[in-house]
C-alpha positions as CSV (number, residue, x, y, z in Angstrom):
1,M,0.1,0.1,0.0
2,E,2.9,2.4,0.4
3,G,3.0,2.8,-3.5
4,N,6.1,5.3,-4.1
5,K,8.3,4.6,-1.0
6,S,9.9,7.8,-1.0
7,K,6.5,9.2,-0.3
8,P,3.7,8.1,1.9
9,R,0.1,8.5,1.2
10,A,-2.6,10.4,2.5
11,L,-6.1,9.5,1.7
12,L,-8.4,12.2,2.3
13,V,-11.9,11.0,2.3
14,F,-15.0,13.1,2.1
15,G,-18.7,13.1,1.1
16,A,-22.3,13.9,2.2
17,P,-23.4,12.9,5.6
18,C,-24.4,8.7,5.5
19,S,-22.7,8.9,1.9
20,G,-20.5,5.9,2.9
21,K,-17.4,7.5,3.8
22,S,-16.8,5.9,7.4
23,T,-17.5,2.5,6.3
24,F,-15.2,2.5,3.6
25,S,-12.6,4.4,5.5
26,E,-12.9,1.8,8.2
27,K,-12.8,-1.1,6.0
28,F,-10.0,0.4,3.8
29,A,-8.0,1.0,6.8
30,E,-8.6,-2.7,8.5
31,K,-7.8,-4.4,5.0
32,F,-4.5,-2.5,4.3
33,D,-3.5,-1.7,8.2
34,L,-3.6,1.9,7.9
35,A,-4.1,4.5,10.7
36,L,-7.6,6.1,10.4
37,Y,-8.7,9.6,11.7
38,D,-11.7,10.8,11.8
39,F,-11.7,14.3,12.6
40,E,-15.3,15.2,12.4
41,E,-15.6,12.7,15.3
42,L,-12.6,13.5,17.0
43,K,-13.7,17.2,16.8
44,V,-17.1,16.6,18.5
45,E,-15.9,14.3,21.1
46,Y,-12.8,16.5,22.2
47,H,-14.2,19.9,21.4
48,L,-11.6,20.7,18.7
49,T,-10.7,23.8,16.9
50,R,-9.7,23.7,13.1
51,K,-6.1,25.0,14.6
52,N,-6.3,21.7,16.9
53,I,-7.0,19.6,14.1
54,L,-4.0,20.7,11.7
55,L,-1.7,20.8,14.8
56,I,-2.5,16.9,15.0
57,I,-2.2,16.5,11.4
58,K,1.2,17.8,11.5
59,L,2.1,15.5,14.3
60,I,0.8,12.6,12.5
61,A,2.9,13.5,9.6
62,R,6.0,13.0,11.5
63,T,5.4,9.2,11.2
64,G,5.7,8.9,7.6
65,K,3.0,6.3,7.4
66,T,0.4,6.3,5.0
67,I,-3.0,7.0,6.6
68,I,-6.4,7.8,6.3
69,I,-8.3,11.1,7.0
70,E,-11.8,11.7,7.2
71,G,-13.6,14.9,8.3
72,G,-12.4,18.4,8.1
73,L,-12.5,18.4,4.5
74,S,-15.9,19.6,3.3
75,T,-14.8,22.8,1.3
76,E,-12.0,23.1,-1.0
77,R,-10.3,25.5,0.9
78,E,-10.0,23.0,3.6
79,R,-9.0,20.1,1.7
80,A,-5.9,22.7,0.2
81,E,-5.2,23.6,3.6
82,I,-4.8,19.9,4.4
83,R,-3.2,18.3,1.3
84,N,-0.4,21.5,1.3
85,L,0.3,20.6,5.2
86,L,0.4,17.2,4.0
87,R,2.8,17.6,1.1
88,A,5.0,20.1,3.3
89,A,5.7,17.1,5.6
90,G,6.5,14.8,2.3
91,Y,3.1,13.1,2.1
92,E,1.5,12.6,-1.3
93,P,-2.0,13.1,-0.5
94,S,-5.3,11.6,-2.5
95,L,-8.7,12.7,-2.6
96,I,-11.5,10.1,-2.6
97,W,-15.0,11.6,-3.3
98,I,-17.7,9.4,-1.9
99,Q,-21.1,10.1,-3.9
100,T,-24.7,8.6,-3.2
101,D,-27.7,9.6,-4.3
102,V,-29.9,11.9,-2.1
103,T,-32.8,9.6,-1.7
104,T,-30.4,6.9,0.0
105,I,-28.7,9.3,2.0
106,R,-32.0,10.7,3.3
107,N,-33.2,7.4,4.1
108,R,-29.7,6.5,5.8
109,L,-30.0,9.8,7.7
110,K,-33.8,8.8,8.9
111,V,-32.3,5.3,10.3
112,R,-29.4,7.2,11.9
113,Y,-31.5,10.2,13.5
114,K,-34.8,8.2,13.9
115,T,-36.8,11.2,13.0
116,V,-37.5,12.9,9.6
117,A,-37.0,16.7,11.0
118,K,-33.6,15.6,12.7
119,A,-32.5,14.1,9.2
120,K,-33.7,16.9,7.2
121,E,-31.8,19.4,9.4
122,V,-28.6,17.4,9.2
123,Y,-29.0,16.8,5.5
124,E,-29.3,20.7,4.9
125,A,-26.6,21.9,7.3
126,E,-24.0,19.4,6.3
127,V,-24.9,19.6,2.4
128,G,-25.4,23.0,2.3
129,A,-21.6,23.5,3.4
130,M,-20.1,20.8,1.4
131,E,-18.2,21.7,-1.8
132,A,-17.7,19.6,-4.6
133,P,-14.1,19.0,-5.8
134,S,-12.8,20.9,-8.7
135,E,-10.9,19.0,-11.6
136,L,-7.7,20.6,-10.3
137,E,-8.2,18.4,-7.3
138,D,-8.3,15.2,-9.3
139,P,-10.6,13.1,-7.1
140,I,-10.9,9.4,-7.4
141,I,-14.8,9.3,-7.1
142,L,-16.6,6.5,-5.6
143,S,-20.1,5.2,-5.6
144,G,-21.2,5.2,-1.8
145,K,-23.6,2.4,-2.8
146,H,-21.2,-0.4,-4.5
147,T,-19.3,-3.2,-2.8
148,F,-16.3,-2.3,-0.7
149,E,-14.5,-4.7,-3.1
150,T,-15.2,-2.8,-6.1
151,Q,-14.5,0.8,-4.1
152,T,-11.2,-0.8,-3.3
153,K,-10.3,-1.9,-7.1
154,H,-11.3,1.8,-8.1
155,V,-9.1,3.5,-5.5
156,L,-6.0,1.3,-6.3
157,A,-6.1,2.2,-10.0
158,G,-6.4,5.6,-9.1
159,L,-3.6,5.8,-7.0
160,A,-1.8,3.7,-9.4
161,D,-2.4,6.5,-12.0
162,S,-1.6,9.6,-9.6
């Protein structure tokens, strides 16, 4: 999984809530024995600021190990900030965008939050703040409805091309 031995990889996974980011990230990390950092989860649990998250990423980057980062990647500016930080630390970051249709996302949110009102509130807040990647970001695009095996093949092919 290390690919180019001179540069460790950083896989930056983002997408709408309930698109399949966590499921993919957890399975991929387990399959390839990679460290996974979910910064949205850490932000909520430990009340981290953006500055704290960037400091933690700098510290993690000192390990030189291939990592997966989920969360804190909703906008192009946030993604660029993390990619630049990782590049400065000698990493080769790759963006993975998990896409899932709106109906599936809303249904998954209803199951998670158990009310239509809360599901709608979360959907509108999070999707409203999210920016699709630009062509310059060159994302690996995955369907949140495909099997993990199909997603993995697609990611590995995308990493081989970069």
